[in-house]
PQR file with spaces between the fields and no chain letter, atoms N, CA, C, O and H, PARSE charges and radii, in Angstrom:
ATOM       1  N    MET     1      12.114  -14.280   23.622 -0.4000 1.5000
ATOM       2  CA   MET     1      10.726  -13.676   23.271 -0.0000 2.0000
ATOM       3  C    MET     1       9.767  -14.060   24.563  0.5500 1.7000
ATOM       4  O    MET     1       9.764  -15.191   25.050 -0.5500 1.4000
ATOM       5  N    LYS     2       9.046  -13.098   24.999 -0.4000 1.5000
ATOM       6  CA   LYS     2       8.123  -13.395   26.106 -0.0000 2.0000
ATOM       7  C    LYS     2       7.015  -14.227   25.801  0.5500 1.7000
ATOM       8  O    LYS     2       6.527  -14.038   24.687 -0.5500 1.4000
ATOM       9  H    LYS     2       9.048  -12.179   24.604  0.4000 1.0000
ATOM      10  N    GLU     3       6.474  -15.137   26.539 -0.4000 1.5000
ATOM      11  CA   GLU     3       5.572  -16.029   26.472 -0.0000 2.0000
ATOM      12  C    GLU     3       4.252  -15.389   26.573  0.5500 1.7000
ATOM      13  O    GLU     3       4.212  -14.411   27.319 -0.5500 1.4000
ATOM      14  H    GLU     3       6.870  -15.291   27.444  0.4000 1.0000
ATOM      15  N    GLY     4       3.116  -15.749   25.955 -0.4000 1.5000
ATOM      16  CA   GLY     4       1.703  -15.247   25.994 -0.0000 2.0000
ATOM      17  C    GLY     4       1.455  -13.852   25.662  0.5500 1.7000
ATOM      18  O    GLY     4       0.340  -13.399   25.923 -0.5500 1.4000
ATOM      19  H    GLY     4       3.149  -16.543   25.349  0.4000 1.0000
ATOM      20  N    ILE     5       2.445  -13.011   25.053 -0.4000 1.5000
ATOM      21  CA   ILE     5       1.908  -11.617   24.737 -0.0000 2.0000
ATOM      22  C    ILE     5       1.796  -11.371   23.394  0.5500 1.7000
ATOM      23  O    ILE     5       1.457  -10.231   23.077 -0.5500 1.4000
ATOM      24  H    ILE     5       3.351  -13.379   24.841  0.4000 1.0000
ATOM      25  N    HIS     6       2.041  -12.327   22.369 -0.4000 1.5000
ATOM      26  CA   HIS     6       1.896  -12.323   20.949 -0.0000 2.0000
ATOM      27  C    HIS     6       0.757  -12.910   20.416  0.5500 1.7000
ATOM      28  O    HIS     6       0.471  -14.034   20.828 -0.5500 1.4000
ATOM      29  H    HIS     6       2.316  -13.253   22.627  0.4000 1.0000
ATOM      30  N    PRO     7      -0.041  -12.314   19.478 -0.5600 1.5000
ATOM      31  CA   PRO     7      -1.164  -12.824   19.018  0.2800 2.0000
ATOM      32  C    PRO     7      -1.111  -14.168   18.123  0.5500 1.7000
ATOM      33  O    PRO     7      -0.152  -14.498   17.426 -0.5500 1.4000
ATOM      34  N    ASP     8      -2.083  -14.740   18.242 -0.4000 1.5000
ATOM      35  CA   ASP     8      -2.087  -16.212   17.266 -0.0000 2.0000
ATOM      36  C    ASP     8      -1.853  -15.950   15.944  0.5500 1.7000
ATOM      37  O    ASP     8      -2.602  -15.205   15.312 -0.5500 1.4000
ATOM      38  H    ASP     8      -2.862  -14.471   18.809  0.4000 1.0000
ATOM      39  N    TYR     9      -0.728  -16.574   15.367 -0.4000 1.5000
ATOM      40  CA   TYR     9      -0.320  -16.441   14.028 -0.0000 2.0000
ATOM      41  C    TYR     9      -0.737  -17.572   13.222  0.5500 1.7000
ATOM      42  O    TYR     9      -0.098  -18.601   13.439 -0.5500 1.4000
ATOM      43  H    TYR     9      -0.120  -17.179   15.880  0.4000 1.0000
ATOM      44  N    HIS    10      -1.666  -17.639   12.331 -0.4000 1.5000
ATOM      45  CA   HIS    10      -2.218  -18.825   11.600 -0.0000 2.0000
ATOM      46  C    HIS    10      -2.732  -18.377   10.319  0.5500 1.7000
ATOM      47  O    HIS    10      -2.963  -17.201   10.038 -0.5500 1.4000
ATOM      48  H    HIS    10      -2.185  -16.803   12.155  0.4000 1.0000
ATOM      49  N    THR    11      -2.941  -19.642    9.355 -0.4000 1.5000
ATOM      50  CA   THR    11      -3.426  -19.431    7.968 -0.0000 2.0000
ATOM      51  C    THR    11      -4.934  -18.944    7.896  0.5500 1.7000
ATOM      52  O    THR    11      -5.815  -19.192    8.720 -0.5500 1.4000
ATOM      53  H    THR    11      -2.753  -20.597    9.583  0.4000 1.0000
ATOM      54  N    ILE    12      -5.034  -18.241    6.800 -0.4000 1.5000
ATOM      55  CA   ILE    12      -6.525  -17.762    6.670 -0.0000 2.0000
ATOM      56  C    ILE    12      -6.550  -17.760    5.026  0.5500 1.7000
ATOM      57  O    ILE    12      -5.615  -17.802    4.226 -0.5500 1.4000
ATOM      58  H    ILE    12      -4.319  -18.040    6.131  0.4000 1.0000
ATOM      59  N    ASN    13      -7.906  -17.700    4.831 -0.4000 1.5000
ATOM      60  CA   ASN    13      -8.088  -17.591    3.246 -0.0000 2.0000
ATOM      61  C    ASN    13      -8.548  -16.249    2.783  0.5500 1.7000
ATOM      62  O    ASN    13      -9.525  -15.747    3.338 -0.5500 1.4000
ATOM      63  H    ASN    13      -8.666  -17.667    5.480  0.4000 1.0000
ATOM      64  N    VAL    14      -7.948  -15.636    1.838 -0.4000 1.5000
ATOM      65  CA   VAL    14      -8.413  -14.374    1.304 -0.0000 2.0000
ATOM      66  C    VAL    14      -9.036  -14.430   -0.089  0.5500 1.7000
ATOM      67  O    VAL    14      -8.572  -15.197   -0.933 -0.5500 1.4000
ATOM      68  H    VAL    14      -7.154  -16.045    1.387  0.4000 1.0000
ATOM      69  N    VAL    15     -10.032  -13.670   -0.339 -0.4000 1.5000
ATOM      70  CA   VAL    15     -10.863  -13.688   -1.450 -0.0000 2.0000
ATOM      71  C    VAL    15     -10.876  -12.244   -1.727  0.5500 1.7000
ATOM      72  O    VAL    15     -11.306  -11.372   -0.972 -0.5500 1.4000
ATOM      73  H    VAL    15     -10.409  -13.047    0.346  0.4000 1.0000
ATOM      74  N    MET    16     -10.265  -12.057   -3.105 -0.4000 1.5000
ATOM      75  CA   MET    16     -10.225  -10.722   -3.691 -0.0000 2.0000
ATOM      76  C    MET    16     -11.511  -10.212   -4.336  0.5500 1.7000
ATOM      77  O    MET    16     -12.482  -10.968   -4.330 -0.5500 1.4000
ATOM      78  H    MET    16      -9.916  -12.765   -3.719  0.4000 1.0000
ATOM      79  N    THR    17     -11.593   -9.242   -4.782 -0.4000 1.5000
ATOM      80  CA   THR    17     -12.936   -8.592   -5.203 -0.0000 2.0000
ATOM      81  C    THR    17     -13.352   -9.257   -6.709  0.5500 1.7000
ATOM      82  O    THR    17     -14.523   -9.289   -7.089 -0.5500 1.4000
ATOM      83  H    THR    17     -10.804   -8.628   -4.786  0.4000 1.0000
ATOM      84  N    ASP    18     -12.435   -9.681   -7.356 -0.4000 1.5000
ATOM      85  CA   ASP    18     -12.657  -10.671   -8.570 -0.0000 2.0000
ATOM      86  C    ASP    18     -12.973  -11.992   -8.428  0.5500 1.7000
ATOM      87  O    ASP    18     -13.326  -12.696   -9.375 -0.5500 1.4000
ATOM      88  H    ASP    18     -11.485   -9.654   -7.047  0.4000 1.0000
ATOM      89  N    GLY    19     -12.851  -12.428   -7.128 -0.4000 1.5000
ATOM      90  CA   GLY    19     -13.202  -13.794   -6.779 -0.0000 2.0000
ATOM      91  C    GLY    19     -12.020  -14.708   -6.935  0.5500 1.7000
ATOM      92  O    GLY    19     -12.262  -15.907   -7.073 -0.5500 1.4000
ATOM      93  H    GLY    19     -12.564  -11.856   -6.359  0.4000 1.0000
ATOM      94  N    THR    20     -10.867  -14.331   -6.932 -0.4000 1.5000
ATOM      95  CA   THR    20      -9.541  -14.999   -6.768 -0.0000 2.0000
ATOM      96  C    THR    20      -9.262  -15.208   -5.319  0.5500 1.7000
ATOM      97  O    THR    20      -9.388  -14.296   -4.501 -0.5500 1.4000
ATOM      98  H    THR    20     -10.670  -13.357   -6.821  0.4000 1.0000
ATOM      99  N    LYS    21      -8.885  -16.409   -5.009 -0.4000 1.5000
ATOM     100  CA   LYS    21      -8.645  -16.797   -3.676 -0.0000 2.0000
ATOM     101  C    LYS    21      -6.864  -17.255   -3.621  0.5500 1.7000
ATOM     102  O    LYS    21      -6.157  -17.757   -4.495 -0.5500 1.4000
ATOM     103  H    LYS    21      -8.783  -17.149   -5.673  0.4000 1.0000
ATOM     104  N    PHE    22      -6.557  -16.846   -2.246 -0.4000 1.5000
ATOM     105  CA   PHE    22      -5.264  -17.442   -1.891 -0.0000 2.0000
ATOM     106  C    PHE    22      -5.249  -17.535   -0.184  0.5500 1.7000
ATOM     107  O    PHE    22      -6.006  -16.998    0.625 -0.5500 1.4000
ATOM     108  H    PHE    22      -7.131  -16.438   -1.536  0.4000 1.0000
ATOM     109  N    VAL    23      -4.306  -18.259   -0.010 -0.4000 1.5000
ATOM     110  CA   VAL    23      -3.913  -18.527    1.533 -0.0000 2.0000
ATOM     111  C    VAL    23      -2.847  -17.859    1.901  0.5500 1.7000
ATOM     112  O    VAL    23      -1.791  -17.868    1.268 -0.5500 1.4000
ATOM     113  H    VAL    23      -3.691  -18.695   -0.667  0.4000 1.0000
ATOM     114  N    THR    24      -3.093  -17.101    3.174 -0.4000 1.5000
ATOM     115  CA   THR    24      -1.799  -16.454    3.690 -0.0000 2.0000
ATOM     116  C    THR    24      -1.746  -16.408    5.300  0.5500 1.7000
ATOM     117  O    THR    24      -2.739  -16.866    5.864 -0.5500 1.4000
ATOM     118  H    THR    24      -3.950  -17.094    3.688  0.4000 1.0000
ATOM     119  N    ARG    25      -0.979  -16.040    5.894 -0.4000 1.5000
ATOM     120  CA   ARG    25      -0.654  -16.236    7.456 -0.0000 2.0000
ATOM     121  C    ARG    25      -1.063  -14.775    7.960  0.5500 1.7000
ATOM     122  O    ARG    25      -0.678  -13.763    7.374 -0.5500 1.4000
ATOM     123  H    ARG    25      -0.172  -15.668    5.436  0.4000 1.0000
ATOM     124  N    SER    26      -1.788  -14.755    8.974 -0.4000 1.5000
ATOM     125  CA   SER    26      -2.286  -13.602    9.465 -0.0000 2.0000
ATOM     126  C    SER    26      -2.548  -13.645   11.125  0.5500 1.7000
ATOM     127  O    SER    26      -2.387  -14.716   11.711 -0.5500 1.4000
ATOM     128  H    SER    26      -2.101  -15.577    9.449  0.4000 1.0000
ATOM     129  N    THR    27      -2.908  -12.586   11.774 -0.4000 1.5000
ATOM     130  CA   THR    27      -3.505  -12.584   13.118 -0.0000 2.0000
ATOM     131  C    THR    27      -5.036  -12.250   13.082  0.5500 1.7000
ATOM     132  O    THR    27      -5.706  -12.139   14.108 -0.5500 1.4000
ATOM     133  H    THR    27      -3.039  -11.716   11.298  0.4000 1.0000
ATOM     134  N    TYR    28      -5.532  -12.099   11.817 -0.4000 1.5000
ATOM     135  CA   TYR    28      -6.914  -12.019   11.634 -0.0000 2.0000
ATOM     136  C    TYR    28      -7.771  -13.259   11.975  0.5500 1.7000
ATOM     137  O    TYR    28      -7.481  -14.381   11.559 -0.5500 1.4000
ATOM     138  H    TYR    28      -4.987  -12.188   10.983  0.4000 1.0000
ATOM     139  N    GLY    29      -8.899  -12.982   12.795 -0.4000 1.5000
ATOM     140  CA   GLY    29      -9.872  -14.222   13.017 -0.0000 2.0000
ATOM     141  C    GLY    29      -9.127  -15.365   13.674  0.5500 1.7000
ATOM     142  O    GLY    29      -8.177  -15.246   14.448 -0.5500 1.4000
ATOM     143  H    GLY    29      -9.134  -12.070   13.132  0.4000 1.0000
ATOM     144  N    LYS    30      -9.743  -16.598   13.219 -0.4000 1.5000
ATOM     145  CA   LYS    30      -9.198  -17.694   13.712 -0.0000 2.0000
ATOM     146  C    LYS    30      -8.581  -18.707   12.494  0.5500 1.7000
ATOM     147  O    LYS    30      -8.715  -18.411   11.307 -0.5500 1.4000
ATOM     148  H    LYS    30     -10.515  -16.694   12.590  0.4000 1.0000
ATOM     149  N    ASP    31      -8.046  -19.660   12.841 -0.4000 1.5000
ATOM     150  CA   ASP    31      -7.290  -20.574   11.736 -0.0000 2.0000
ATOM     151  C    ASP    31      -8.443  -20.998   10.806  0.5500 1.7000
ATOM     152  O    ASP    31      -9.482  -21.536   11.190 -0.5500 1.4000
ATOM     153  H    ASP    31      -7.937  -19.900   13.806  0.4000 1.0000
ATOM     154  N    GLY    32      -8.123  -20.681    9.512 -0.4000 1.5000
ATOM     155  CA   GLY    32      -9.268  -21.147    8.344 -0.0000 2.0000
ATOM     156  C    GLY    32     -10.279  -20.190    8.006  0.5500 1.7000
ATOM     157  O    GLY    32     -10.941  -20.289    6.972 -0.5500 1.4000
ATOM     158  H    GLY    32      -7.279  -20.243    9.200  0.4000 1.0000
ATOM     159  N    ASP    33     -10.440  -19.147    8.948 -0.4000 1.5000
ATOM     160  CA   ASP    33     -11.404  -18.021    8.736 -0.0000 2.0000
ATOM     161  C    ASP    33     -11.089  -17.315    7.228  0.5500 1.7000
ATOM     162  O    ASP    33      -9.926  -17.353    6.828 -0.5500 1.4000
ATOM     163  H    ASP    33      -9.903  -19.067    9.788  0.4000 1.0000
ATOM     164  N    THR    34     -12.124  -16.673    6.396 -0.4000 1.5000
ATOM     165  CA   THR    34     -12.037  -16.267    5.256 -0.0000 2.0000
ATOM     166  C    THR    34     -12.095  -14.587    5.249  0.5500 1.7000
ATOM     167  O    THR    34     -13.104  -14.021    5.669 -0.5500 1.4000
ATOM     168  H    THR    34     -13.070  -16.642    6.721  0.4000 1.0000
ATOM     169  N    LEU    35     -11.188  -13.992    4.851 -0.4000 1.5000
ATOM     170  CA   LEU    35     -11.168  -12.545    4.815 -0.0000 2.0000
ATOM     171  C    LEU    35     -11.574  -11.993    3.280  0.5500 1.7000
ATOM     172  O    LEU    35     -10.779  -12.087    2.345 -0.5500 1.4000
ATOM     173  H    LEU    35     -10.368  -14.452    4.510  0.4000 1.0000
ATOM     174  N    SER    36     -12.793  -11.458    3.153 -0.4000 1.5000
ATOM     175  CA   SER    36     -13.221  -11.068    1.679 -0.0000 2.0000
ATOM     176  C    SER    36     -12.846   -9.498    1.612  0.5500 1.7000
ATOM     177  O    SER    36     -13.281   -8.678    2.421 -0.5500 1.4000
ATOM     178  H    SER    36     -13.439  -11.382    3.913  0.4000 1.0000
ATOM     179  N    LEU    37     -11.967   -9.184    0.524 -0.4000 1.5000
ATOM     180  CA   LEU    37     -11.666   -7.684    0.473 -0.0000 2.0000
ATOM     181  C    LEU    37     -12.693   -7.114   -0.341  0.5500 1.7000
ATOM     182  O    LEU    37     -13.287   -7.697   -1.248 -0.5500 1.4000
ATOM     183  H    LEU    37     -11.613   -9.850   -0.132  0.4000 1.0000
ATOM     184  N    ASP    38     -12.881   -5.825    0.078 -0.4000 1.5000
ATOM     185  CA   ASP    38     -13.821   -4.759   -0.530 -0.0000 2.0000
ATOM     186  C    ASP    38     -12.875   -3.934   -1.539  0.5500 1.7000
ATOM     187  O    ASP    38     -13.391   -3.284   -2.449 -0.5500 1.4000
ATOM     188  H    ASP    38     -12.399   -5.351    0.815  0.4000 1.0000
ATOM     189  N    ILE    39     -11.729   -3.965   -1.391 -0.4000 1.5000
ATOM     190  CA   ILE    39     -10.662   -3.107   -2.271 -0.0000 2.0000
ATOM     191  C    ILE    39      -9.470   -3.658   -2.201  0.5500 1.7000
ATOM     192  O    ILE    39      -8.848   -3.847   -1.156 -0.5500 1.4000
ATOM     193  H    ILE    39     -11.310   -4.492   -0.652  0.4000 1.0000
ATOM     194  N    ASP    40      -9.044   -3.985   -3.505 -0.4000 1.5000
ATOM     195  CA   ASP    40      -7.642   -4.486   -3.721 -0.0000 2.0000
ATOM     196  C    ASP    40      -6.933   -4.108   -4.772  0.5500 1.7000
ATOM     197  O    ASP    40      -7.661   -3.383   -5.452 -0.5500 1.4000
ATOM     198  H    ASP    40      -9.549   -3.831   -4.354  0.4000 1.0000
ATOM     199  N    PRO    41      -5.634   -4.251   -5.377 -0.5600 1.5000
ATOM     200  CA   PRO    41      -4.944   -3.358   -6.048  0.2800 2.0000
ATOM     201  C    PRO    41      -5.493   -3.882   -7.621  0.5500 1.7000
ATOM     202  O    PRO    41      -5.018   -3.334   -8.616 -0.5500 1.4000
ATOM     203  N    LYS    42      -6.266   -4.705   -7.724 -0.4000 1.5000
ATOM     204  CA   LYS    42      -6.618   -4.912   -9.108 -0.0000 2.0000
ATOM     205  C    LYS    42      -8.076   -3.955   -9.387  0.5500 1.7000
ATOM     206  O    LYS    42      -8.508   -3.809  -10.530 -0.5500 1.4000
ATOM     207  H    LYS    42      -6.651   -5.150   -6.916  0.4000 1.0000
ATOM     208  N    SER    43      -8.672   -3.412   -8.319 -0.4000 1.5000
ATOM     209  CA   SER    43      -9.765   -2.604   -8.614 -0.0000 2.0000
ATOM     210  C    SER    43      -9.559   -1.120   -8.158  0.5500 1.7000
ATOM     211  O    SER    43     -10.001   -0.204   -8.851 -0.5500 1.4000
ATOM     212  H    SER    43      -8.321   -3.531   -7.390  0.4000 1.0000
ATOM     213  N    HIS    44      -8.927   -0.901   -7.063 -0.4000 1.5000
ATOM     214  CA   HIS    44      -8.605    0.332   -6.610 -0.0000 2.0000
ATOM     215  C    HIS    44      -7.884    1.340   -7.596  0.5500 1.7000
ATOM     216  O    HIS    44      -6.870    1.057   -8.234 -0.5500 1.4000
ATOM     217  H    HIS    44      -8.568   -1.645   -6.500  0.4000 1.0000
ATOM     218  N    PRO    45      -8.615    2.683   -7.636 -0.5600 1.5000
ATOM     219  CA   PRO    45      -7.791    3.680   -8.600  0.2800 2.0000
ATOM     220  C    PRO    45      -6.382    3.932   -8.182  0.5500 1.7000
ATOM     221  O    PRO    45      -5.581    4.286   -9.047 -0.5500 1.4000
ATOM     222  N    ALA    46      -5.988    3.785   -6.919 -0.4000 1.5000
ATOM     223  CA   ALA    46      -4.721    4.335   -6.528 -0.0000 2.0000
ATOM     224  C    ALA    46      -3.755    3.158   -7.203  0.5500 1.7000
ATOM     225  O    ALA    46      -2.681    3.533   -7.673 -0.5500 1.4000
ATOM     226  H    ALA    46      -6.638    3.498   -6.216  0.4000 1.0000
ATOM     227  N    TRP    47      -3.967    2.300   -7.241 -0.4000 1.5000
ATOM     228  CA   TRP    47      -3.013    1.080   -8.145 -0.0000 2.0000
ATOM     229  C    TRP    47      -3.606    0.963   -9.536  0.5500 1.7000
ATOM     230  O    TRP    47      -2.774    0.448  -10.283 -0.5500 1.4000
ATOM     231  H    TRP    47      -4.840    1.996   -6.859  0.4000 1.0000
ATOM     232  N    THR    48      -4.617    1.221  -10.089 -0.4000 1.5000
ATOM     233  CA   THR    48      -4.968    1.158  -11.523 -0.0000 2.0000
ATOM     234  C    THR    48      -4.898    2.332  -12.290  0.5500 1.7000
ATOM     235  O    THR    48      -4.917    2.303  -13.521 -0.5500 1.4000
ATOM     236  H    THR    48      -5.293    1.640   -9.482  0.4000 1.0000
ATOM     237  N    GLY    49      -4.810    3.441  -11.581 -0.4000 1.5000
ATOM     238  CA   GLY    49      -4.638    4.807  -12.357 -0.0000 2.0000
ATOM     239  C    GLY    49      -3.514    5.001  -13.339  0.5500 1.7000
ATOM     240  O    GLY    49      -3.596    5.213  -14.549 -0.5500 1.4000
ATOM     241  H    GLY    49      -4.794    3.464  -10.581  0.4000 1.0000
ATOM     242  N    GLY    50      -2.419    4.882  -12.557 -0.4000 1.5000
ATOM     243  CA   GLY    50      -0.956    5.113  -13.211 -0.0000 2.0000
ATOM     244  C    GLY    50      -0.752    5.946  -14.339  0.5500 1.7000
ATOM     245  O    GLY    50      -0.003    5.615  -15.259 -0.5500 1.4000
ATOM     246  H    GLY    50      -2.352    4.710  -11.574  0.4000 1.0000
ATOM     247  N    THR    51      -1.511    7.225  -14.307 -0.4000 1.5000
ATOM     248  CA   THR    51      -1.293    8.132  -15.341 -0.0000 2.0000
ATOM     249  C    THR    51      -1.304    9.625  -14.633  0.5500 1.7000
ATOM     250  O    THR    51      -1.607   10.683  -15.185 -0.5500 1.4000
ATOM     251  H    THR    51      -2.119    7.494  -13.561  0.4000 1.0000
ATOM     252  N    GLN    52      -0.880    9.422  -13.216 -0.4000 1.5000
ATOM     253  CA   GLN    52      -0.829   10.745  -12.602 -0.0000 2.0000
ATOM     254  C    GLN    52       0.546   11.536  -12.964  0.5500 1.7000
ATOM     255  O    GLN    52       1.666   11.028  -13.029 -0.5500 1.4000
ATOM     256  H    GLN    52      -0.634    8.563  -12.767  0.4000 1.0000
ATOM     257  N    THR    53       0.223   12.811  -13.171 -0.4000 1.5000
ATOM     258  CA   THR    53       1.312   13.813  -13.414 -0.0000 2.0000
ATOM     259  C    THR    53       1.362   14.769  -12.273  0.5500 1.7000
ATOM     260  O    THR    53       0.432   14.770  -11.466 -0.5500 1.4000
ATOM     261  H    THR    53      -0.687   13.223  -13.118  0.4000 1.0000
ATOM     262  N    ILE    54       2.325   15.547  -12.143 -0.4000 1.5000
ATOM     263  CA   ILE    54       2.481   16.531  -11.131 -0.0000 2.0000
ATOM     264  C    ILE    54       2.216   17.865  -12.008  0.5500 1.7000
ATOM     265  O    ILE    54       3.012   18.216  -12.879 -0.5500 1.4000
ATOM     266  H    ILE    54       3.081   15.546  -12.798  0.4000 1.0000
ATOM     267  N    LEU    55       1.000   18.597  -11.702 -0.4000 1.5000
ATOM     268  CA   LEU    55       0.685   19.780  -12.180 -0.0000 2.0000
ATOM     269  C    LEU    55       1.166   20.969  -11.554  0.5500 1.7000
ATOM     270  O    LEU    55       0.939   21.067  -10.348 -0.5500 1.4000
ATOM     271  H    LEU    55       0.352   18.312  -10.995  0.4000 1.0000
ATOM     272  N    ASP    56       1.806   21.928  -12.143 -0.4000 1.5000
ATOM     273  CA   ASP    56       2.135   23.024  -11.514 -0.0000 2.0000
ATOM     274  C    ASP    56       1.247   24.267  -11.575  0.5500 1.7000
ATOM     275  O    ASP    56       1.225   25.149  -12.434 -0.5500 1.4000
ATOM     276  H    ASP    56       1.990   21.849  -13.123  0.4000 1.0000
ATOM     277  N    ARG    57       0.470   24.121  -10.385 -0.4000 1.5000
ATOM     278  CA   ARG    57      -0.677   25.196  -10.400 -0.0000 2.0000
ATOM     279  C    ARG    57      -0.042   26.244   -9.583  0.5500 1.7000
ATOM     280  O    ARG    57       0.438   25.942   -8.490 -0.5500 1.4000
ATOM     281  H    ARG    57       0.488   23.405   -9.687  0.4000 1.0000
ATOM     282  N    GLY    58       0.000   27.455  -10.027 -0.4000 1.5000
ATOM     283  CA   GLY    58       0.377   28.643   -9.346 -0.0000 2.0000
ATOM     284  C    GLY    58       1.863   28.792   -9.075  0.5500 1.7000
ATOM     285  O    GLY    58       2.267   29.612   -8.251 -0.5500 1.4000
ATOM     286  H    GLY    58      -0.390   27.700  -10.915  0.4000 1.0000
ATOM     287  N    GLY    59       2.725   27.957   -9.804 -0.4000 1.5000
ATOM     288  CA   GLY    59       4.234   28.118   -9.630 -0.0000 2.0000
ATOM     289  C    GLY    59       4.460   27.362   -8.450  0.5500 1.7000
ATOM     290  O    GLY    59       5.548   27.623   -7.937 -0.5500 1.4000
ATOM     291  H    GLY    59       2.397   27.291  -10.473  0.4000 1.0000
ATOM     292  N    ARG    60       3.752   26.469   -7.827 -0.4000 1.5000
ATOM     293  CA   ARG    60       4.281   25.820   -6.635 -0.0000 2.0000
ATOM     294  C    ARG    60       5.574   24.869   -6.676  0.5500 1.7000
ATOM     295  O    ARG    60       6.429   24.794   -5.794 -0.5500 1.4000
ATOM     296  H    ARG    60       2.868   26.257   -8.244  0.4000 1.0000
ATOM     297  N    VAL    61       5.531   24.075   -8.028 -0.4000 1.5000
ATOM     298  CA   VAL    61       6.679   23.238   -8.118 -0.0000 2.0000
ATOM     299  C    VAL    61       8.036   23.994   -8.365  0.5500 1.7000
ATOM     300  O    VAL    61       9.105   23.798   -7.788 -0.5500 1.4000
ATOM     301  H    VAL    61       4.836   24.136   -8.745  0.4000 1.0000
ATOM     302  N    SER    62       7.722   24.984   -9.443 -0.4000 1.5000
ATOM     303  CA   SER    62       8.921   25.914   -9.482 -0.0000 2.0000
ATOM     304  C    SER    62       9.608   26.725   -8.296  0.5500 1.7000
ATOM     305  O    SER    62      10.784   27.058   -8.154 -0.5500 1.4000
ATOM     306  H    SER    62       6.853   25.143   -9.912  0.4000 1.0000
ATOM     307  N    ARG    63       8.464   26.938   -7.470 -0.4000 1.5000
ATOM     308  CA   ARG    63       9.136   27.753   -6.223 -0.0000 2.0000
ATOM     309  C    ARG    63       9.575   26.797   -5.422  0.5500 1.7000
ATOM     310  O    ARG    63      10.604   27.113   -4.824 -0.5500 1.4000
ATOM     311  H    ARG    63       7.509   26.667   -7.584  0.4000 1.0000
ATOM     312  N    PHE    64       9.112   25.606   -5.166 -0.4000 1.5000
ATOM     313  CA   PHE    64       9.911   24.554   -4.452 -0.0000 2.0000
ATOM     314  C    PHE    64      11.320   24.158   -5.093  0.5500 1.7000
ATOM     315  O    PHE    64      12.317   23.967   -4.396 -0.5500 1.4000
ATOM     316  H    PHE    64       8.277   25.349   -5.652  0.4000 1.0000
ATOM     317  N    LYS    65      11.310   24.066   -6.302 -0.4000 1.5000
ATOM     318  CA   LYS    65      12.618   23.792   -6.904 -0.0000 2.0000
ATOM     319  C    LYS    65      13.538   25.006   -6.754  0.5500 1.7000
ATOM     320  O    LYS    65      14.724   24.684   -6.815 -0.5500 1.4000
ATOM     321  H    LYS    65      10.500   24.221   -6.867  0.4000 1.0000
ATOM     322  N    GLN    66      13.357   26.074   -6.608 -0.4000 1.5000
ATOM     323  CA   GLN    66      14.001   27.299   -6.450 -0.0000 2.0000
ATOM     324  C    GLN    66      14.603   27.289   -5.068  0.5500 1.7000
ATOM     325  O    GLN    66      15.795   27.489   -4.833 -0.5500 1.4000
ATOM     326  H    GLN    66      12.393   26.335   -6.558  0.4000 1.0000
ATOM     327  N    LYS    67      13.627   27.027   -4.139 -0.4000 1.5000
ATOM     328  CA   LYS    67      14.015   26.994   -2.827 -0.0000 2.0000
ATOM     329  C    LYS    67      15.079   25.778   -2.275  0.5500 1.7000
ATOM     330  O    LYS    67      15.987   25.886   -1.450 -0.5500 1.4000
ATOM     331  H    LYS    67      12.659   26.864   -4.331  0.4000 1.0000
ATOM     332  N    PHE    68      14.679   24.724   -2.950 -0.4000 1.5000
ATOM     333  CA   PHE    68      15.447   23.387   -2.576 -0.0000 2.0000
ATOM     334  C    PHE    68      16.185   22.676   -3.581  0.5500 1.7000
ATOM     335  O    PHE    68      16.667   21.551   -3.447 -0.5500 1.4000
ATOM     336  H    PHE    68      13.941   24.636   -3.620  0.4000 1.0000
ATOM     337  N    GLY    69      16.247   23.504   -4.729 -0.4000 1.5000
ATOM     338  CA   GLY    69      16.833   22.914   -5.846 -0.0000 2.0000
ATOM     339  C    GLY    69      18.455   22.331   -5.658  0.5500 1.7000
ATOM     340  O    GLY    69      18.994   21.443   -6.319 -0.5500 1.4000
ATOM     341  H    GLY    69      15.855   24.417   -4.838  0.4000 1.0000
ATOM     342  N    PHE    70      19.048   23.149   -4.512 -0.4000 1.5000
ATOM     343  CA   PHE    70      20.232   22.730   -4.122 -0.0000 2.0000
ATOM     344  C    PHE    70      20.493   21.435   -3.859  0.5500 1.7000
ATOM     345  O    PHE    70      21.646   21.019   -3.979 -0.5500 1.4000
ATOM     346  H    PHE    70      18.611   23.870   -3.975  0.4000 1.0000
ATOM     347  N    LEU    71      19.464   20.609   -3.463 -0.4000 1.5000
ATOM     348  CA   LEU    71      19.565   19.328   -2.851 -0.0000 2.0000
ATOM     349  C    LEU    71      19.597   18.277   -3.811  0.5500 1.7000
ATOM     350  O    LEU    71      19.866   17.125   -3.473 -0.5500 1.4000
ATOM     351  H    LEU    71      18.528   20.946   -3.365  0.4000 1.0000
ATOM     352  N    ASP    72      19.287   18.663   -5.230 -0.4000 1.5000
ATOM     353  CA   ASP    72      19.295   17.737   -6.183 -0.0000 2.0000
ATOM     354  C    ASP    72      20.562   17.743   -6.897  0.5500 1.7000
ATOM     355  O    ASP    72      20.803   16.817   -7.671 -0.5500 1.4000
ATOM     356  H    ASP    72      19.068   19.599   -5.504  0.4000 1.0000
ATOM     357  N    LYS    73      21.429   18.721   -6.717 -0.4000 1.5000
ATOM     358  CA   LYS    73      22.799   18.845   -7.557 -0.0000 2.0000
ATOM     359  C    LYS    73      23.683   17.867   -6.968  0.5500 1.7000
ATOM     360  O    LYS    73      23.764   17.703   -5.750 -0.5500 1.4000
ATOM     361  H    LYS    73      21.233   19.474   -6.089  0.4000 1.0000
ATOM     362  N    LYS    74      24.311   17.252   -7.775 -0.4000 1.5000
ATOM     363  CA   LYS    74      25.422   16.379   -7.249 -0.0000 2.0000
ATOM     364  C    LYS    74      26.713   16.916   -7.377  0.5500 1.7000
ATOM     365  O    LYS    74      27.113   17.534   -8.363 -0.5500 1.4000
ATOM     366  H    LYS    74      24.246   17.385   -8.764  0.4000 1.0000
ATOM     367  N    ASP    75      27.362   16.665   -6.351 -0.4000 1.5000
ATOM     368  CA   ASP    75      28.740   16.958   -6.220 -0.0000 2.0000
ATOM     369  C    ASP    75      29.689   16.217   -7.292  0.5500 1.7000
ATOM     370  O    ASP    75      29.494   15.041   -7.597 -0.5500 1.4000
ATOM     371  H    ASP    75      27.037   16.163   -5.550  0.4000 1.0000
ATOM     372  N    ALA    76      30.695   16.962   -7.823 -0.4000 1.5000
ATOM     373  CA   ALA    76      31.665   16.199   -8.747 -0.0000 2.0000
ATOM     374  C    ALA    76      32.509   15.511   -8.355  0.5500 1.7000
ATOM     375  O    ALA    76      33.250   14.930   -9.148 -0.5500 1.4000
ATOM     376  H    ALA    76      30.854   17.918   -7.575  0.4000 1.0000
């Protein structure tokens, strides 16, 4: 590994939106700095929604399955 080309890898403190804290290793800031998150898996709808379904609007899913359905079939 080449010397002097890699960033400093050290421990930082991470504070989640609900106030919980943990220590991890990162290249962010300096050793002992605190990273406060605005969005985390406990608060962001991408992780908390969980009820997403595929809606077939205008037959798009069925057209896709007709065109590429052969890829889903398994050989016996």
